[in-house]
C-alpha positions as CSV (number, residue, x, y, z in Angstrom):
1,M,-19.5,68.3,42.0
2,M,-18.0,69.0,45.3
3,M,-21.0,66.8,47.0
4,T,-20.0,63.9,44.7
5,A,-16.3,64.0,45.6
6,W,-17.4,63.9,49.2
7,I,-19.4,61.0,48.6
8,W,-16.8,59.1,46.6
9,A,-14.4,59.7,49.7
10,A,-16.9,58.7,52.4
11,A,-17.5,55.7,50.3
12,M,-13.8,54.8,49.9
13,A,-13.0,55.3,53.5
14,A,-16.0,53.1,54.6
15,F,-14.8,50.6,52.0
16,A,-11.0,50.5,53.2
17,A,-12.2,50.4,57.0
18,I,-14.2,47.1,55.9
19,F,-11.3,45.8,53.9
20,N,-8.8,46.3,56.4
21,A,-11.1,44.4,58.8
22,V,-11.3,41.5,56.4
23,V,-7.5,41.3,55.9
24,K,-6.8,41.2,59.6
25,K,-9.3,38.5,60.0
26,K,-7.4,36.5,57.1
27,K,-4.1,37.0,58.6
28,S,-5.0,35.1,61.5
29,K,-4.4,32.1,59.4
30,R,-1.0,31.1,58.1
31,L,-0.4,32.1,54.6
32,P,2.5,31.9,52.6
33,P,5.1,34.5,52.9
34,G,5.1,37.8,51.0
35,P,5.9,41.4,50.7
36,G,3.9,43.9,52.7
37,G,1.3,45.5,50.8
38,V,-0.7,48.9,50.6
39,P,-4.3,49.5,51.6
40,L,-6.6,48.8,48.7
41,L,-4.2,48.1,46.1
42,G,-2.4,45.3,48.0
43,H,0.7,44.4,45.9
44,L,-0.4,45.8,42.7
45,H,2.0,48.5,42.6
46,L,4.9,46.1,42.7
47,M,3.9,44.9,39.0
48,G,5.9,46.8,36.2
49,K,5.8,46.3,32.4
50,N,7.2,42.5,32.8
51,P,5.1,40.9,35.7
52,H,6.8,37.2,35.3
53,Q,10.3,39.2,35.7
54,D,8.9,41.1,38.8
55,L,7.6,38.0,40.4
56,Q,10.8,36.1,39.8
57,K,12.7,38.8,41.7
58,L,10.2,38.7,44.6
59,A,10.4,34.8,44.7
60,K,14.1,35.1,45.5
61,I,13.4,36.9,48.6
62,Y,10.0,35.3,49.7
63,G,10.3,31.6,48.4
64,P,8.7,29.5,45.9
65,I,5.5,29.8,47.2
66,M,4.4,33.4,47.7
67,H,1.3,35.1,48.7
68,L,0.3,38.6,47.1
69,R,-2.8,40.6,47.1
70,F,-4.1,42.1,43.9
71,G,-6.8,44.4,45.1
72,L,-9.4,42.3,46.8
73,V,-7.8,38.9,45.2
74,N,-5.5,36.7,46.9
75,I,-2.8,35.4,44.5
76,I,-0.4,32.3,45.2
77,V,2.8,32.8,42.9
78,V,4.7,29.3,42.5
79,S,8.0,29.5,41.5
80,S,9.8,26.2,41.7
81,S,9.4,22.9,40.1
82,Q,8.8,20.9,43.4
83,A,6.0,23.6,44.2
84,A,4.4,23.2,40.8
85,K,4.2,19.6,41.1
86,Q,2.2,20.1,44.2
87,F,-0.3,22.2,42.7
88,L,-0.6,20.7,39.2
89,K,-0.2,16.9,40.2
90,T,-0.4,16.1,43.7
91,H,-3.5,18.7,44.1
92,D,-4.5,19.1,40.8
93,L,-8.0,18.5,41.0
94,I,-8.5,21.3,43.7
95,F,-6.9,23.7,41.6
96,A,-8.3,22.4,38.1
97,T,-10.9,25.3,37.6
98,R,-10.2,28.9,36.3
99,P,-11.3,32.3,38.3
100,P,-13.9,34.8,36.6
101,H,-12.1,36.7,33.9
102,Q,-13.7,39.8,32.2
103,A,-11.9,39.4,29.1
104,A,-13.1,36.1,28.8
105,K,-16.8,36.3,29.8
106,V,-16.8,39.2,27.0
107,M,-14.8,37.7,24.0
108,S,-15.1,33.8,24.9
109,Y,-19.0,33.6,25.2
110,D,-19.2,33.6,29.1
111,Q,-15.9,31.5,29.6
112,K,-17.0,28.6,27.2
113,S,-13.5,28.0,25.8
114,L,-11.1,25.3,26.8
115,S,-8.6,28.0,28.0
116,F,-10.8,29.8,30.2
117,G,-13.8,27.5,31.0
118,E,-14.4,26.2,34.6
119,Y,-13.6,22.9,35.3
120,G,-16.8,20.5,35.1
121,P,-18.7,18.3,33.0
122,Y,-18.9,20.5,30.2
123,W,-15.0,21.4,30.2
124,R,-14.2,17.6,30.5
125,T,-16.3,16.7,27.6
126,M,-15.1,19.5,25.3
127,R,-11.3,18.6,26.4
128,K,-12.0,14.9,25.2
129,L,-13.6,16.1,22.1
130,C,-10.7,18.2,21.3
131,T,-8.2,15.6,22.2
132,L,-9.6,13.0,20.1
133,E,-11.2,14.8,17.5
134,L,-9.7,18.0,16.5
135,L,-5.9,17.5,18.0
136,S,-5.2,13.7,17.5
137,N,-2.2,12.2,15.8
138,L,-4.3,11.3,13.0
139,K,-6.1,14.6,12.6
140,I,-2.8,16.5,12.8
141,S,-1.3,14.2,10.2
142,S,-4.1,14.9,7.8
143,F,-3.0,18.4,7.4
144,Q,0.7,17.4,6.7
145,S,0.2,18.7,3.0
146,M,-1.1,21.7,3.9
147,R,1.9,22.5,6.3
148,R,4.2,21.7,3.4
149,E,2.3,24.1,1.0
150,E,2.7,26.9,3.4
151,L,6.0,26.5,4.3
152,R,7.1,26.3,0.7
153,L,5.4,29.7,0.1
154,L,7.4,31.1,3.1
155,V,10.5,29.6,1.5
156,Q,10.0,31.0,-1.9
157,S,9.4,34.5,-0.6
158,F,12.5,34.5,1.6
159,K,14.6,33.1,-1.7
160,R,13.7,36.0,-3.5
161,A,14.7,38.3,-0.9
162,H,18.0,40.5,-1.1
163,T,17.8,42.3,1.8
164,A,16.8,41.5,5.5
165,V,13.5,39.9,6.0
166,D,11.1,40.6,9.0
167,L,11.4,37.0,10.5
168,S,8.9,37.6,13.2
169,A,6.1,38.9,10.9
170,E,6.6,36.7,8.0
171,V,6.5,33.4,10.5
172,A,3.4,34.9,12.3
173,S,1.6,35.1,9.0
174,M,2.5,31.8,7.7
175,V,1.4,29.9,11.2
176,A,-1.9,32.1,11.0
177,D,-2.5,31.0,7.5
178,M,-1.9,27.5,8.7
179,S,-4.2,27.9,11.5
180,C,-7.0,29.4,9.5
181,R,-6.8,26.5,7.0
182,M,-6.6,23.8,9.8
183,V,-9.8,25.5,11.6
184,F,-11.7,27.2,8.9
185,G,-10.6,25.2,6.0
186,K,-9.4,28.2,4.2
187,K,-7.1,31.3,4.4
188,Y,-8.6,34.5,5.3
189,E,-7.2,38.2,4.5
190,D,-7.3,41.1,6.7
191,K,-10.5,42.7,4.8
192,D,-12.3,39.5,5.9
193,I,-13.0,41.0,9.5
194,G,-13.0,44.7,10.6
195,E,-11.7,47.7,9.2
196,K,-8.3,47.1,10.8
197,G,-8.0,43.6,9.8
198,F,-7.7,40.0,10.6
199,K,-4.6,39.8,12.4
200,A,-5.0,43.2,14.1
201,V,-8.0,42.1,15.7
202,I,-6.3,38.8,16.9
203,H,-3.6,41.2,18.4
204,E,-6.4,43.3,20.1
205,A,-8.1,40.3,21.4
206,V,-4.7,38.9,23.0
207,H,-3.8,42.4,24.3
208,L,-7.1,42.7,26.2
209,T,-6.8,39.2,27.8
210,A,-3.5,40.2,29.2
211,C,-4.2,43.5,30.1
212,P,-4.3,44.1,33.9
213,N,-8.1,44.9,34.6
214,L,-9.1,46.5,37.7
215,G,-12.7,45.0,37.4
216,D,-10.9,41.3,37.8
217,Y,-9.5,42.6,41.2
218,F,-12.1,45.0,42.3
219,P,-15.5,43.5,41.5
220,F,-17.3,46.6,42.2
221,L,-15.4,48.8,39.7
222,G,-16.2,46.2,36.9
223,K,-19.5,47.4,35.6
224,L,-18.2,51.0,35.7
225,D,-15.2,50.0,33.2
226,V,-13.1,52.9,34.1
227,Q,-10.5,51.8,32.1
228,G,-12.7,51.4,28.9
229,L,-11.5,47.9,28.6
230,T,-14.9,46.4,28.6
231,R,-16.0,48.7,25.5
232,R,-13.1,47.6,23.8
233,M,-13.8,43.9,24.4
234,K,-17.5,44.1,23.3
235,A,-16.5,45.6,20.1
236,V,-13.9,42.9,19.4
237,S,-16.5,40.5,20.5
238,K,-19.0,41.7,18.1
239,L,-16.4,41.4,15.1
240,F,-15.5,37.8,16.0
241,D,-19.3,36.9,16.3
242,Q,-19.9,38.2,13.1
243,F,-17.0,36.4,11.4
244,F,-17.5,33.0,13.1
245,E,-21.2,33.1,12.1
246,R,-20.2,33.9,8.4
247,I,-17.9,30.9,8.5
248,I,-20.5,28.4,10.0
249,D,-23.0,29.4,7.5
250,D,-20.5,28.8,4.7
251,H,-19.9,25.4,6.0
252,E,-23.5,24.4,6.5
253,Q,-24.4,25.6,3.1
254,A,-21.2,24.0,1.4
255,K,-22.1,20.8,-0.8
256,A,-20.5,17.5,0.7
257,N,-17.0,17.0,-0.5
258,T,-15.6,13.6,0.0
259,H,-12.2,14.6,-1.1
260,K,-11.9,17.7,1.2
261,T,-9.7,16.9,4.5
262,K,-12.4,18.0,7.4
263,D,-11.3,21.0,9.2
264,F,-12.1,21.9,12.8
265,V,-15.4,23.6,11.8
266,D,-16.6,20.6,10.2
267,T,-16.0,18.3,13.3
268,L,-17.6,20.6,15.7
269,L,-20.8,21.3,13.7
270,E,-20.9,17.5,13.2
271,T,-20.9,17.0,16.8
272,M,-23.5,19.7,17.4
273,K,-25.9,18.1,15.0
274,S,-25.1,14.4,16.2
275,G,-26.7,15.1,19.7
276,D,-24.0,12.6,21.2
277,I,-22.9,15.6,23.8
278,P,-24.7,14.9,27.0
279,F,-25.7,18.6,27.5
280,Q,-26.8,21.4,25.4
281,F,-24.0,22.0,22.8
282,T,-24.8,24.8,20.9
283,R,-23.6,27.5,18.0
284,E,-22.0,29.5,21.1
285,H,-20.0,26.5,22.2
286,V,-18.8,26.0,18.6
287,K,-17.7,29.5,18.3
288,S,-15.8,29.6,21.6
289,I,-13.9,26.5,20.6
290,M,-13.2,28.0,17.1
291,L,-11.9,31.2,19.0
292,D,-9.6,28.9,21.1
293,M,-8.2,27.1,18.4
294,L,-7.5,30.0,16.4
295,V,-5.9,32.2,18.9
296,T,-3.8,29.5,20.7
297,S,-2.4,28.0,17.6
298,M,-1.2,31.2,15.9
299,D,0.6,33.0,18.4
300,T,2.2,30.3,20.6
301,S,4.1,28.4,17.9
302,A,4.8,31.7,15.9
303,T,6.4,33.0,19.2
304,V,8.4,29.8,20.1
305,I,9.9,29.9,16.3
306,E,10.7,33.5,16.7
307,W,12.8,32.9,20.0
308,T,14.4,29.7,18.7
309,M,15.7,31.5,15.7
310,S,16.9,34.5,17.9
311,E,19.0,32.1,20.1
312,L,20.2,30.4,16.9
313,L,21.5,33.7,15.6
314,R,22.9,34.8,18.8
315,H,24.8,31.5,19.0
316,P,26.3,30.8,15.2
317,E,28.1,27.6,16.8
318,V,24.4,26.0,17.8
319,M,23.3,27.1,14.3
320,N,26.1,25.2,12.9
321,K,25.5,22.0,14.7
322,V,21.9,22.2,13.8
323,K,22.9,22.6,9.9
324,E,25.4,19.7,10.2
325,E,22.8,17.3,11.5
326,L,20.2,18.5,8.9
327,E,22.8,17.8,6.1
328,K,23.7,14.1,7.4
329,Q,19.8,13.3,7.4
330,V,18.4,15.4,4.7
331,S,21.1,16.4,2.2
332,F,21.0,19.5,0.1
333,D,19.0,18.1,-2.8
334,R,15.6,18.4,-0.7
335,M,13.8,20.2,1.8
336,V,13.0,18.7,5.0
337,E,10.0,16.8,5.4
338,E,7.9,15.9,8.7
339,E,9.2,12.2,8.5
340,D,12.5,13.6,9.3
341,L,11.8,15.4,12.5
342,E,12.2,12.1,14.4
343,G,15.8,11.5,14.0
344,L,16.7,15.3,14.7
345,E,18.2,15.0,18.2
346,Y,20.2,18.1,18.5
347,L,17.4,20.1,17.0
348,E,15.2,18.5,19.8
349,M,17.6,19.7,22.3
350,V,17.8,23.3,21.2
351,I,14.1,23.4,21.0
352,K,13.9,22.2,24.7
353,E,16.4,24.9,25.5
354,S,14.6,27.6,23.8
355,L,11.4,26.6,25.7
356,R,13.3,26.6,29.1
357,M,14.5,29.9,28.7
358,H,11.5,31.5,26.8
359,P,8.3,29.7,28.0
360,V,5.7,31.0,25.3
361,V,3.1,31.6,28.3
362,S,5.8,32.6,30.9
363,L,2.7,33.0,33.7
364,L,0.3,30.0,33.3
365,L,-3.3,31.0,33.1
366,H,-4.7,31.5,36.7
367,H,-5.7,28.3,38.4
368,T,-8.4,28.7,41.3
369,A,-8.3,27.1,44.5
370,A,-11.2,25.0,45.8
371,T,-14.4,26.8,46.6
372,E,-13.3,26.3,50.3
373,D,-10.2,27.2,52.3
374,C,-7.5,24.4,52.2
375,V,-4.1,23.3,53.5
376,V,-1.9,22.3,50.5
377,I,1.9,22.3,51.9
378,D,3.5,22.3,55.3
379,G,0.4,23.8,57.0
380,V,0.3,26.7,54.7
381,H,-3.3,28.1,54.1
382,M,-4.8,28.7,50.7
383,P,-7.5,31.3,51.0
384,E,-10.9,30.7,49.6
385,K,-11.1,31.3,45.8
386,A,-7.3,32.2,45.7
387,R,-5.7,32.2,42.1
388,V,-2.7,30.4,41.5
389,V,0.0,31.6,39.2
390,V,2.8,29.5,38.0
391,N,5.8,31.5,36.8
392,L,7.4,29.4,34.3
393,R,10.2,31.8,33.8
394,A,11.3,31.4,37.4
395,I,11.0,27.6,37.2
396,G,13.1,27.6,33.8
397,R,15.8,29.9,35.4
398,D,16.0,28.3,38.9
399,P,19.8,28.1,39.6
400,S,19.1,25.3,41.9
401,V,18.1,22.9,39.0
402,W,19.8,24.5,36.2
403,N,23.6,25.1,35.8
404,N,24.1,28.6,34.1
405,P,20.3,29.1,33.9
406,D,20.8,32.3,31.9
407,K,23.0,30.8,29.3
408,F,21.8,29.0,26.0
409,I,23.2,25.6,26.4
410,P,21.0,22.9,24.3
411,E,23.8,20.2,25.3
412,R,22.4,20.3,28.7
413,F,19.8,17.9,27.5
414,N,22.2,15.5,26.0
415,G,21.5,12.3,27.5
416,S,18.8,13.9,29.8
417,K,15.4,12.4,30.5
418,V,13.7,15.7,31.1
419,E,10.9,16.2,28.4
420,Y,8.4,19.1,27.9
421,R,5.0,16.9,28.0
422,G,4.2,17.8,31.5
423,Q,5.8,14.9,33.7
424,N,9.1,16.8,34.5
425,F,8.1,20.0,36.4
426,E,11.3,21.5,35.7
427,L,10.3,22.0,32.4
428,I,6.4,22.5,31.6
429,P,6.0,25.1,28.8
430,F,2.7,23.6,28.1
431,G,1.5,23.3,31.7
432,A,0.7,19.9,33.7
433,G,-2.3,18.0,34.8
434,R,-5.9,18.5,33.7
435,R,-5.3,22.0,32.3
436,S,-2.3,21.2,30.3
437,C,-2.3,22.3,26.5
438,P,-4.2,19.9,24.4
439,G,-2.7,21.3,21.2
440,M,0.9,20.4,22.5
441,Q,1.7,18.1,19.7
442,L,0.6,20.1,16.8
443,G,2.4,23.2,18.4
444,I,5.5,21.3,18.5
445,T,5.3,19.6,15.0
446,I,5.0,23.0,13.4
447,V,7.9,24.5,15.7
448,K,10.3,21.7,14.9
449,L,9.4,21.9,11.0
450,V,9.7,25.6,10.4
451,V,12.9,25.7,12.6
452,A,14.6,22.9,10.7
453,Q,13.2,24.4,7.3
454,L,14.5,27.9,7.8
455,V,17.9,26.6,9.0
456,H,18.3,23.8,6.2
457,C,17.1,26.2,3.4
458,F,19.1,29.2,4.3
459,D,22.3,30.9,5.6
460,W,21.2,33.8,8.0
461,D,22.9,37.0,8.8
462,L,22.3,40.1,10.9
463,P,21.5,43.1,9.2
464,N,24.0,46.2,9.1
465,G,26.9,44.2,10.4
466,M,25.3,43.5,13.7
467,L,27.4,41.3,16.0
468,P,25.4,38.3,17.5
469,E,25.8,39.3,20.9
470,E,24.4,42.8,19.8
471,L,21.2,41.3,19.2
472,D,18.3,42.7,21.4
473,M,16.7,39.8,23.5
474,N,14.2,42.3,25.4
475,E,10.8,40.9,26.0
476,V,7.2,42.4,25.8
477,F,4.7,40.7,28.4
478,G,1.2,39.4,27.3
479,V,-0.7,36.1,27.3
480,V,2.5,35.2,25.1
481,V,5.7,36.7,26.0
482,S,7.2,37.8,22.5
483,R,10.4,39.7,21.5
484,A,10.1,43.6,22.2
485,K,11.4,44.2,18.7
486,H,10.9,42.0,15.4
487,L,13.4,39.6,14.4
488,M,15.3,41.1,11.3
489,A,17.8,38.6,9.3
490,I,19.2,38.3,5.9
491,P,18.6,34.8,4.1
492,T,20.9,33.4,1.5
493,Y,19.6,30.3,-0.2
494,R,21.8,27.1,0.2
495,L,20.0,24.3,-1.3
496,C,20.4,22.6,-4.9
497,V,16.6,22.6,-5.6
């Protein structure tokens, strides 16, 4: 036992000496400014439970382009719209790929997904396929009746409620059902995957993806799995794989039904069998895209709805303005339809403001610098294989861009040309450039429809006499940044139908 301890101590001392020599060599080149680090850890000790908030505070001291080191990995933190434009537009191609990521390697079939896949011919082809075949306006429209049906079920359940409902959980469940029907062709129950259930497995996968993994920052620790994360990843991956295999088998064995709207799996399987893809396209590729579509469509839309409804409950005057707009366009004798959304200008401002204050992915998934060292801005050196982190929270609350950035003021967008589609870098909740979210249009459609329906159909009150300003708005960090506590509210049905 004593001998083992001495061996470990000697090994760590030798590693520290080599590491410090490498760091000193790197410092000879001009890196972006940043705080002083500690041996081995670098700046990992500066990150708490909410890294997006910690990085925002550091950026106020060290500037919009900041250098940190997490273990052996160089991190470039981008915290302003001007800097984000340089990385995501001007030099987009240089930073278009993703770094190695242990969770994605294990759970997403060696990073074959769109979210974590390396930039190259495969990724470009899959992006094009998803954009044209899976997420086109025509495809999104084909599921309109399904979205209406699921939303009516939610409204009916709230209509029967006489006490506070868990808006966070109920909306998340409905969005999950929508996602399953679009991706797989039908809804699935908890018993259909694992002992803990369908939604618990999804939650575990999202948690493991966001969980700080020492193996990502100290590659030599990866195989040791000192945190036990890889073991958990493999267990989740096995459950997903069994589930997806069953779904693929069901689709392949199903008889042709010309009256059935093709789901995403139908389209992917047709692509696999067509031979039109210029490389080997296997069941693993199909399953990786299935996982991508399912997880990204579930958590993101539900979380935006959750934050938007939270802000409306905190600001009754804004809620009333949304109601008035809906009453003029929709009236009390029917529910909101997707055709109504185009004319709801104030609702659009509310969604923009919610996305500004609560970007669902506060830290965009890491980009990776070119395989060679490069100079991007003002002679500042970007180390080889550095990881670029764009902090959307810092950008959305930048006082040099937004007046009263910590206040919820939808009217700030009245007459503004700022959009959220990746062209205005002061508001890029879906990213920008080559790695922007291809599911943006579907996500926004769901968010607008659900928020409009909930506000139009119900009057909402906080439980137990809670005042709007008393509503807890604390965050919990993850791949998506959600409320720390579920949103509870009392619905009172207000329509004539």
